[in-house]
C-alpha positions as CSV (number, residue, x, y, z in Angstrom):
1,M,0.4,0.2,0.0
2,L,0.9,3.7,0.1
3,L,1.8,6.1,2.3
4,C,2.4,9.6,1.1
5,L,4.6,10.8,4.3
6,L,2.5,14.4,3.7
7,S,2.7,13.8,7.4
8,V,6.3,15.4,7.5
9,Q,5.1,18.1,5.7
10,T,2.3,18.6,7.1
11,H,1.0,18.0,10.6
12,S,-2.8,17.5,9.9
13,Q,-2.5,15.3,7.2
14,A,-0.8,12.6,9.2
15,D,-3.5,10.3,9.4
16,T,-5.0,11.0,5.6
17,F,-3.5,8.2,3.8
18,S,-2.6,5.6,6.8
19,Q,-5.1,3.4,6.1
20,L,-3.4,2.6,3.0
21,S,-0.1,3.1,4.0
22,F,0.8,-0.9,3.7
23,T,2.0,-2.4,0.8
24,Q,0.6,-6.0,1.8
25,V,-2.9,-4.3,1.7
26,D,-4.0,-7.5,0.7
27,H,-4.4,-9.0,4.1
28,L,-5.7,-6.2,5.4
29,S,-8.3,-5.0,2.7
30,S,-11.4,-4.3,5.4
31,L,-9.0,-1.4,7.3
32,Y,-9.7,0.8,4.4
33,N,-13.2,-0.7,3.2
34,P,-15.5,-1.7,5.7
35,S,-17.6,-3.6,3.0
36,M,-14.7,-6.3,2.6
37,A,-15.1,-7.2,6.7
38,G,-16.1,-10.8,7.1
39,N,-15.5,-11.5,2.5
40,S,-14.5,-15.3,3.3
41,E,-15.1,-18.1,5.0
42,Y,-13.0,-17.6,7.6
43,L,-12.4,-15.8,10.8
44,R,-9.4,-13.7,10.2
45,I,-6.7,-12.3,12.5
46,N,-4.2,-10.0,11.3
47,L,-1.5,-8.0,12.5
48,G,1.1,-5.3,10.6
49,G,3.8,-3.5,11.5
50,R,5.3,-0.3,9.0
51,F,8.5,1.9,9.6
52,Q,8.4,4.3,7.0
53,D,11.3,5.4,5.3
54,V,13.8,4.9,8.1
55,G,17.2,6.9,8.8
56,I,14.7,10.5,8.2
57,E,14.5,12.2,11.2
58,D,10.6,11.1,12.9
59,Y,9.7,8.8,10.7
60,A,6.4,7.3,10.8
61,R,5.3,4.2,12.5
62,N,2.1,2.1,11.7
63,F,0.6,-0.6,13.5
64,I,-2.6,-2.1,13.3
65,G,-4.7,-5.2,14.0
66,V,-7.9,-6.6,12.2
67,I,-10.4,-9.3,13.2
68,D,-13.2,-10.1,11.3
69,L,-15.8,-12.7,10.3
70,P,-19.1,-13.7,7.9
71,I,-21.9,-14.4,10.4
72,E,-25.2,-16.1,9.4
73,I,-29.0,-14.2,10.6
74,S,-31.8,-16.0,9.3
75,S,-30.2,-17.3,6.2
76,K,-29.0,-13.8,5.4
77,Y,-25.6,-13.4,5.5
78,I,-23.4,-10.2,7.3
79,G,-19.8,-9.0,7.8
80,A,-18.5,-8.7,11.0
81,G,-14.9,-7.4,12.7
82,V,-13.2,-4.5,14.6
83,A,-10.0,-2.8,13.9
84,V,-7.1,-0.9,15.7
85,S,-4.5,1.2,14.3
86,K,-2.0,3.4,15.5
87,L,0.2,5.9,13.9
88,N,3.1,8.2,15.0
89,C,5.0,10.7,13.3
90,G,7.3,12.5,14.7
91,G,5.3,14.6,17.9
92,Y,1.9,13.8,16.2
93,S,0.1,10.2,16.8
94,N,-3.2,9.3,15.8
95,F,-5.2,6.1,17.6
96,V,-7.9,4.8,15.9
97,V,-10.4,1.7,16.9
98,D,-13.5,0.8,14.2
99,A,-16.0,-1.1,14.7
100,L,-17.2,-3.0,10.5
101,G,-20.0,-4.1,9.6
102,N,-21.7,-4.9,6.5
103,Y,-24.2,-6.6,4.1
104,Q,-23.9,-9.0,2.2
105,I,-26.2,-10.0,-1.0
106,K,-25.7,-13.5,-3.3
107,L,-25.4,-11.3,-7.1
108,K,-25.0,-13.7,-10.4
109,K,-21.9,-15.4,-9.5
110,G,-20.1,-13.0,-6.9
111,T,-21.4,-10.9,-3.6
112,F,-22.3,-7.5,-3.2
113,A,-21.7,-6.2,-0.1
114,F,-22.5,-2.8,1.0
115,G,-20.6,-1.6,4.4
116,V,-20.4,1.0,7.8
117,D,-17.4,1.6,9.5
118,I,-17.6,4.1,13.0
119,G,-14.6,4.3,14.9
120,W,-13.3,6.5,17.4
121,I,-10.1,8.7,17.1
122,Q,-7.5,9.6,19.5
123,S,-5.0,12.6,17.8
124,R,-2.4,13.6,20.1
125,F,1.0,16.2,19.6
126,T,4.2,16.6,21.8
127,G,6.3,19.6,21.0
128,E,7.6,22.7,21.2
129,P,5.8,25.7,20.7
130,E,7.5,26.3,17.2
131,T,7.2,23.7,15.9
132,I,2.9,24.0,15.0
133,A,3.2,27.1,13.1
134,P,1.2,26.7,11.0
135,E,2.3,26.2,6.5
136,E,0.4,26.8,3.4
137,G,-2.8,24.6,2.9
138,D,-2.4,23.2,6.7
139,S,-5.9,22.7,8.5
140,Y,-4.3,23.4,12.1
141,Q,-5.4,27.0,12.9
142,P,-2.8,29.4,15.3
143,M,-2.0,28.8,18.7
144,E,-0.8,31.8,20.9
145,V,2.1,30.0,22.9
146,N,3.5,31.5,26.3
147,D,7.2,32.7,26.1
148,D,8.0,30.8,28.9
149,L,7.1,27.8,27.4
150,T,9.1,25.4,26.5
151,S,7.3,22.4,25.1
152,F,3.5,21.1,25.9
153,K,1.1,18.1,24.9
154,T,-2.2,18.0,23.4
155,K,-5.3,16.0,22.6
156,G,-8.4,15.4,21.4
157,N,-11.2,12.9,19.8
158,A,-13.8,12.5,17.6
159,L,-15.9,10.7,16.0
160,D,-15.1,8.8,12.8
161,I,-17.1,7.3,9.7
162,G,-16.5,5.6,6.7
163,V,-19.0,3.6,3.9
164,G,-17.8,1.3,1.0
165,I,-19.0,-1.3,-1.6
166,S,-17.8,-4.6,-2.8
167,Y,-17.9,-7.2,-5.1
168,K,-16.3,-10.6,-5.0
169,T,-16.5,-13.2,-7.4
170,N,-13.5,-16.4,-7.4
171,S,-11.8,-14.6,-10.0
172,F,-12.2,-10.8,-8.9
173,N,-12.3,-8.2,-6.4
174,I,-13.4,-5.1,-6.0
175,G,-13.9,-2.5,-3.9
176,I,-14.3,1.7,-3.2
177,A,-14.2,3.5,0.3
178,V,-15.1,7.3,1.7
179,M,-13.4,6.8,5.6
180,H,-13.1,9.8,7.2
181,L,-16.6,10.6,5.7
182,N,-18.1,13.2,8.4
183,S,-14.6,15.2,7.6
184,P,-13.9,14.8,11.6
185,S,-12.4,17.8,13.2
186,I,-10.1,17.2,16.1
187,K,-10.1,20.1,18.5
188,M,-6.8,19.9,20.9
189,R,-7.8,20.9,24.0
190,E,-6.8,19.2,26.9
191,G,-2.6,18.2,28.2
192,D,0.1,19.6,30.2
193,G,0.5,23.2,29.9
194,A,-3.1,23.7,29.3
195,S,-3.3,27.3,31.6
196,T,-0.5,28.7,29.4
197,L,-1.6,28.2,26.5
198,N,-4.6,30.0,24.3
199,Y,-6.0,27.3,22.2
200,N,-7.9,27.4,18.9
201,F,-5.7,24.1,17.5
202,L,-8.1,21.6,15.3
203,N,-6.8,18.7,13.2
204,K,-9.1,18.1,10.4
205,L,-9.1,14.7,8.7
206,P,-10.4,15.1,4.9
207,A,-13.0,12.6,3.3
208,T,-10.7,10.2,1.7
209,L,-11.9,7.8,-1.2
210,Y,-9.8,4.4,-1.8
211,F,-10.3,2.6,-4.6
212,S,-9.3,-1.1,-5.1
213,A,-9.4,-3.7,-7.4
214,D,-7.6,-7.3,-7.3
215,G,-7.0,-10.5,-9.8
216,N,-6.8,-14.3,-9.3
217,I,-5.4,-15.8,-12.1
218,A,-4.7,-19.8,-12.5
219,I,-1.8,-20.7,-15.1
220,P,-2.4,-23.5,-16.8
221,Q,-0.5,-27.1,-16.2
222,T,1.4,-25.3,-13.2
223,L,1.4,-24.9,-9.6
224,F,1.5,-20.7,-10.1
225,T,-1.4,-18.0,-9.9
226,L,-0.6,-14.4,-10.5
227,Q,-2.5,-11.9,-8.1
228,P,-2.2,-7.8,-10.2
229,A,-3.5,-5.4,-7.8
230,L,-4.3,-1.5,-8.1
231,F,-5.4,0.3,-5.8
232,I,-5.8,4.5,-5.6
233,A,-5.9,7.1,-2.9
234,S,-7.1,10.4,-2.9
235,D,-8.4,13.3,-0.4
236,F,-9.7,15.6,-3.4
237,K,-6.5,17.3,-3.3
238,R,-3.9,14.8,-3.2
239,F,-3.3,11.5,-5.3
240,C,-1.7,8.5,-4.6
241,S,-2.0,5.5,-6.1
242,E,-0.1,1.6,-6.4
243,I,-0.1,-1.2,-8.8
244,K,1.3,-4.6,-7.7
245,L,2.1,-8.1,-9.1
246,E,2.2,-10.7,-7.1
247,S,2.2,-14.7,-7.5
248,T,1.2,-17.4,-5.2
249,Y,3.5,-20.8,-5.7
250,S,1.6,-24.6,-4.6
251,K,-0.6,-22.2,-2.1
252,W,2.5,-21.5,0.9
253,L,4.8,-19.0,-1.3
254,N,4.0,-15.6,-2.4
255,F,6.1,-13.2,-3.7
256,G,5.7,-10.1,-6.0
257,L,6.6,-6.3,-6.7
258,A,4.9,-3.3,-6.1
259,Y,5.5,0.8,-7.8
260,R,3.6,3.5,-5.4
261,L,3.5,6.9,-7.7
262,N,6.0,8.6,-7.1
263,D,7.4,7.5,-3.9
264,A,8.8,3.5,-3.8
265,V,9.2,0.5,-5.6
266,S,8.3,-2.6,-3.1
267,A,9.7,-6.3,-3.0
268,M,7.5,-8.3,-1.3
269,L,8.2,-12.2,0.3
270,G,5.3,-14.6,2.0
271,I,4.9,-18.0,3.6
272,S,1.8,-19.9,4.1
273,F,1.3,-22.7,6.5
274,K,-1.0,-24.4,7.6
275,N,-3.4,-21.0,8.8
276,I,-0.5,-18.7,9.5
277,F,0.7,-16.1,6.9
278,I,4.0,-14.2,7.3
279,G,5.0,-11.7,4.8
280,Y,7.5,-8.8,4.6
281,A,8.1,-5.9,2.4
282,Y,11.0,-4.1,1.4
283,D,10.3,-0.1,0.2
284,I,13.2,1.1,-2.1
285,P,12.4,4.9,-2.0
286,A,12.1,7.1,-4.6
287,G,10.8,10.7,-5.9
288,H,10.8,13.5,-3.2
289,F,11.2,11.6,0.0
290,S,14.4,9.5,-0.9
291,Q,16.8,11.5,0.3
292,G,18.5,10.3,3.4
293,S,15.7,6.9,3.6
294,K,17.2,3.6,3.9
295,G,13.9,2.2,2.6
296,S,10.2,0.7,4.5
297,H,10.2,-2.4,6.6
298,E,7.0,-3.8,6.8
299,L,5.8,-7.1,8.5
300,V,2.3,-8.4,8.5
301,L,1.1,-11.3,10.7
302,G,-2.4,-13.7,9.8
303,Y,-3.8,-16.0,11.3
304,R,-7.2,-18.0,10.2
305,I,-9.8,-20.1,11.5
306,K,-12.1,-21.9,9.2
307,L,-15.6,-21.8,10.1
308,G,-17.2,-24.8,8.9
309,F,-20.4,-23.0,6.5
310,D,-22.1,-25.5,4.6
311,K,-22.0,-25.4,0.6
312,K,-25.1,-23.0,0.4
313,H,-23.0,-20.2,1.9
314,I,-22.4,-17.9,-0.9
315,Y,-18.4,-18.1,0.7
316,S,-18.1,-21.9,0.4
317,R,-16.9,-22.4,-2.7
318,R,-14.8,-19.0,-2.9
319,S,-10.7,-18.0,-3.5
320,I,-9.1,-18.4,-0.5
321,R,-6.1,-16.1,-1.8
322,I,-8.4,-13.3,-2.4
323,M,-8.7,-11.5,0.8
């Protein structure tokens, strides 16, 4: 996945593309599109950690956990899940907890789903007064600071809402979602030094559009399958995209390459053993953020449990590769 490190340049946008920071997005798909939660016959537990542009001062660190599963209620199927993410970049951090839910409909040879994400965001900022001077286009409002104050801590909370739709078949999966649909504004009020600050400090997270499309193509008379993928993110002011090609050998070995526009080239390697997946990705920096960077490291751990649906279930014959 992609992270256009706008968070380093504009503090308030540190979370704009944080949900698309992972290259191995297919294992964390419900994080950026709630309609993809529970879109298999497995209970899935996925954990991820990413260190973005190691070597650059105050580089971004992103940690994610996602649990999702399908549920049958009176012959109707829904997907449900919980996602937790923590993004740290310099003195700025976002902690997000999301509840995911969707309604699934069998449609021709695939499954259509509409999903909703309701979350809670807590933002924190720790730094020296001069570090918060707003830049052009920054969402922060000016803060007046007592000259005797050398450092401060602020934090704030907000409700976050997202929606998404997707369509999944044996051979492809396509989805579109708008996260931060309500453009949450987080007013930084509380924290150390509050008595000496005149607060007018906002962190605004703009509505962000995510589009994904990926396939699952078997190569005849071989043990290989190909998984091409396209991912796009935009907050309607900026645009990020990634193209990726992975291959799976004998259902246990995954490897591939990805290119993130004006950001990085990525190499990926993953191993599946029974119900466990371990994947690693290394990004070679390119574009504006290559100077001083030693690359980005990413690790994803996955565990899944088959829920034992009968043959009438909408996912009973669905490919397990498309996550």
